[in-house]
C-alpha positions in Angstrom: 72.6 -12.8 -8.6 75.6 -10.7 -7.8 76.8 -10.7 -11.4 73.4 -9.2 -12.5 73.6 -6.7 -9.7 77.2 -5.7 -10.7 76.1 -5.3 -14.4 73.1 -3.1 -13.3 75.4 -1.0 -11.2 77.9 -0.6 -14.1 75.0 0.3 -16.5 73.6 2.9 -14.1 77.1 4.4 -13.5 77.5 4.9 -17.3 74.0 6.5 -17.5 74.9 8.8 -14.6 78.1 9.9 -16.3 76.3 10.4 -19.5 73.8 12.7 -17.8 76.6 14.6 -16.0 78.3 15.1 -19.4 75.1 16.3 -21.1 74.5 18.8 -18.3 78.0 20.1 -18.8 77.5 20.4 -22.5 74.2 22.3 -22.1 75.8 24.7 -19.6 78.7 25.4 -22.1 76.2 25.9 -24.9 74.1 28.3 -23.0 77.1 30.3 -21.9 78.6 30.5 -25.3 75.4 31.2 -27.3 73.5 33.5 -24.9 75.9 35.0 -22.3 79.1 35.6 -24.2 79.4 39.0 -26.0 82.7 38.7 -27.9 85.1 36.0 -29.1 87.3 36.2 -25.9 84.3 35.4 -23.7 83.1 32.6 -26.0 86.5 31.0 -25.7 86.6 31.4 -22.0 83.0 30.1 -21.5 83.8 27.2 -23.9 86.7 26.0 -21.9 86.1 26.9 -18.3 82.8 25.1 -17.5 84.2 21.9 -19.0 87.4 22.2 -17.0 85.5 23.0 -13.8 83.2 19.9 -14.4 86.3 17.8 -14.7 88.0 19.2 -11.6 84.8 19.0 -9.5 83.6 15.6 -10.9 81.7 13.5 -8.4 83.6 11.0 -6.2 82.6 7.3 -6.1 80.9 7.4 -2.7 78.4 10.3 -3.3 77.8 8.9 -6.8 77.1 5.5 -5.4 74.7 6.9 -2.9 72.8 8.8 -5.6 72.6 5.7 -7.8 71.3 3.7 -4.8 68.8 6.4 -4.0 67.3 6.6 -7.5 67.6 3.0 -8.7 68.0 0.8 -5.6 71.2 -0.8 -6.9 74.1 -0.7 -4.5 77.9 -0.6 -5.1 79.2 -4.1 -5.7 81.3 -5.6 -3.0 84.8 -6.6 -3.8 85.8 -10.3 -3.6 88.9 -11.3 -1.8 
């Protein structure tokens, strides 16, 4: 039972990171395509949101709480 729970948690973690990555890509695309007015701004808007998403990436504890809230799968306990 715990192996299945661990596999589900790992799967949902990968899905959550994929969603986080797609949101970052959409934000970069919107800024580059619709907000930027010249090449310098396109370069800045192409790099900075991705860098900010990396720096402010979610920690494990809040991420685990959100995964539990939406899926009901909790963080696996570590074996000693």
